[in-house]
C-alpha positions in Angstrom: -3.1 -162.6 -162.3 -4.8 -161.4 -159.2 -8.5 -161.5 -158.7 -8.8 -157.7 -159.5 -7.0 -158.3 -162.8 -9.5 -161.1 -163.6 -12.4 -158.9 -162.8 -11.1 -156.1 -165.0 -10.3 -158.6 -167.8 -13.8 -160.1 -167.4 -15.4 -156.7 -167.5 -13.6 -155.8 -170.8 -14.3 -159.2 -172.3 -17.9 -159.1 -171.3 -18.4 -155.6 -172.7 -16.7 -156.4 -175.9 -18.6 -159.7 -176.3 -21.9 -157.9 -175.6 -21.0 -155.3 -178.3 -20.1 -158.1 -180.8 -23.4 -159.9 -180.0 -25.9 -157.3 -179.1 -29.5 -158.2 -178.5 -32.1 -158.6 -175.8 -30.0 -160.8 -173.5 -31.2 -160.4 -170.0 -28.9 -159.0 -167.3 -27.2 -155.8 -166.5 -23.6 -154.9 -165.9 -23.1 -157.4 -163.1 -24.2 -160.3 -165.3 -21.9 -158.9 -168.1 -18.9 -159.0 -165.7 -19.8 -162.5 -164.5 -20.2 -163.7 -168.1 -16.8 -162.0 -169.0 -15.1 -163.7 -166.0 -16.6 -167.0 -167.0 -15.5 -166.4 -170.5 -12.0 -165.7 -169.4 -12.0 -169.0 -167.5 -13.5 -170.9 -170.5 -11.2 -169.2 -173.0 -8.2 -170.0 -170.9 -9.2 -173.6 -170.6 -9.8 -173.9 -174.4 -6.5 -172.2 -175.0 -4.7 -174.7 -172.7 -6.4 -177.6 -174.5 -5.3 -176.3 -177.9 -1.7 -176.0 -176.6 -1.5 -172.2 -176.6 -0.1 -172.2 -173.1 -1.6 -171.1 -169.8 -3.3 -167.8 -169.2 -1.1 -166.2 -166.6 -0.6 -162.7 -167.9 -2.7 -159.9 -169.5 -2.0 -159.7 -173.2 -4.0 -159.5 -176.4 -4.1 -163.3 -176.6 -5.7 -163.6 -173.1 -8.2 -160.8 -174.0 -9.1 -162.6 -177.3 -9.5 -165.9 -175.5 -11.7 -164.3 -172.8 -13.8 -162.6 -175.5 -14.3 -165.9 -177.3 -15.2 -167.7 -174.1 -17.6 -164.8 -173.2 -19.3 -165.1 -176.6 -19.8 -168.8 -176.1 -21.3 -168.2 -172.6 -23.5 -165.4 -173.9 -24.8 -167.7 -176.6 -25.5 -170.5 -174.1 -27.1 -168.0 -171.7 -29.4 -166.7 -174.4 -30.5 -170.2 -175.4 -31.3 -171.1 -171.8 -33.3 -167.9 -171.2 -35.4 -168.4 -174.3 -36.9 -171.6 -172.8 
């Protein structure tokens, strides 16, 4: 996928993850996009480790992996900001 596709996927994953895990997490829409992109990378890496193949196309599976990764990153981000 091109960089623009990763940004769009990251935006979607970040927004959905933020909706699933609402709260007083710091950061605006730019942080949400960055968390979503990081979540896409993390989700793709985890999916590759589990043998689910590589993330090279936009599908429901890639979106779910990106959302899962974004939720993990949001959780870690919130833990780091509390300290």
